[in-house]
C-alpha positions in Angstrom: -210.5 -43.6 -104.2 -208.3 -42.8 -107.2 -205.5 -45.1 -108.3 -202.0 -44.0 -107.5 -199.8 -43.6 -110.6 -196.3 -45.1 -110.7 -193.8 -42.3 -110.8 -190.9 -43.6 -112.9 -187.5 -42.8 -111.6 -188.9 -41.1 -108.5 -187.0 -43.3 -106.1 -183.7 -43.1 -107.9 -181.1 -40.5 -106.8 -180.7 -37.6 -109.2 -177.1 -38.3 -110.0 -178.0 -41.8 -111.3 -180.9 -40.5 -113.3 -178.7 -37.9 -115.0 -176.2 -40.6 -116.0 -178.9 -42.9 -117.3 -180.5 -40.2 -119.3 -177.1 -39.0 -120.7 -176.4 -42.6 -121.8 -179.9 -43.0 -123.3 -179.6 -39.7 -125.2 -176.2 -40.8 -126.6 -177.6 -44.1 -127.6 -180.2 -42.4 -129.7 -177.9 -39.7 -131.1 -178.1 -40.0 -134.9 -174.7 -38.4 -135.4 -172.8 -41.2 -133.6 -175.0 -44.2 -134.4 -174.2 -47.0 -136.8 -177.7 -48.4 -136.6 -180.8 -46.6 -137.9 -183.6 -45.8 -135.4 -186.0 -48.5 -136.8 -183.4 -51.2 -136.3 -182.6 -50.0 -132.8 -186.3 -50.0 -131.9 -186.8 -53.5 -133.3 -183.9 -54.6 -131.1 -185.4 -52.8 -128.2 -188.7 -54.6 -128.7 -187.1 -58.0 -128.3 -185.0 -56.8 -125.4 -188.0 -55.3 -123.7 -189.8 -58.7 -123.9 -186.8 -60.6 -122.7 -186.4 -58.2 -119.8 -190.2 -58.3 -119.0 -190.6 -54.6 -119.2 -194.2 -53.9 -120.3 -193.9 -50.1 -120.5 -190.7 -50.5 -122.5 -192.3 -52.9 -125.0 -195.3 -50.5 -125.6 -193.0 -47.5 -126.0 -190.6 -49.2 -128.4 -193.4 -50.6 -130.5 -194.8 -47.1 -130.9 -191.3 -45.7 -131.7 -190.6 -48.5 -134.2 -193.9 -47.7 -136.0 -193.0 -44.0 -136.0 -189.7 -44.9 -137.6 -191.2 -47.0 -140.4 -191.4 -50.5 -138.9 -194.1 -52.6 -140.4 -196.3 -54.9 -138.4 -194.4 -57.9 -139.9 -191.1 -56.4 -138.8 -192.4 -55.9 -135.3 -193.8 -59.5 -135.3 -190.5 -60.9 -136.4 -188.7 -59.0 -133.6 -191.2 -60.6 -131.2 -190.5 -64.0 -132.7 -186.8 -63.4 -132.1 -187.5 -62.7 -128.4 -189.6 -65.9 -128.2 -186.8 -68.0 -129.8 -184.1 -66.5 -127.6 -186.2 -67.0 -124.4 -187.0 -70.6 -125.5 -183.3 -71.3 -126.1 -182.5 -69.8 -122.6 -184.9 -72.3 -121.0 -183.2 -75.2 -122.9 -179.8 -73.8 -121.8 -180.8 -73.6 -118.2 -182.2 -77.2 -118.2 -179.0 -78.4 -119.9 -176.9 -76.8 -117.2 -179.0 -78.3 -114.4 -178.9 -81.7 -116.1 -175.1 -81.4 -116.5 -174.6 -80.2 -112.9 -176.8 -82.9 -111.4 -176.7 -85.6 -114.1 -180.5 -85.9 -113.6 -181.3 -87.9 -116.7 -178.7 -90.6 -116.0 -179.5 -90.8 -112.3 -183.3 -90.8 -112.7 -184.1 -92.6 -115.9 -181.0 -94.2 -117.4 -178.8 -97.0 -116.1 -179.9 -98.3 -112.8 -182.3 -95.5 -112.0 -183.8 -97.6 -109.3 -184.3 -96.3 -105.8 -183.5 -98.3 -102.6 -186.5 -98.7 -100.4 -185.4 -95.9 -98.0 -184.0 -93.6 -100.7 -185.9 -90.6 -102.1 -185.8 -89.3 -105.7 -184.0 -86.2 -104.4 -181.3 -88.4 -102.8 -180.9 -90.4 -105.9 -180.5 -87.2 -107.9 -178.0 -85.8 -105.4 -180.2 -82.9 -104.3 -179.2 -81.7 -100.8 -181.9 -81.8 -98.1 -183.1 -78.5 -96.8 -183.6 -77.9 -93.1 
């Protein structure tokens, strides 16, 4: 049995596709752009990785190479995506720690549970039904 191919944009109403494609064409219009195409493609590589879009990543690597990007430039764009995603994880853990004061409640100060207390209760995490 042959594999079914994904049909990009097939489920999107025509009016939305038209607006998206108009936007995309304007984005890559040389006459109105302040960034050269190679730079845009390097940005798109990092954005594709951050967004988790495999097809986007492949397409933008190819377009970047066609517009003169070196392997080193593509690698550096990938490294930027790695750094930003790593920083996002740190940011999210900082926010969770701030919201729940986890380090203080679990490991600093008293940090000791009563006999009938759970770690979740000590950390102030609500019980789920």
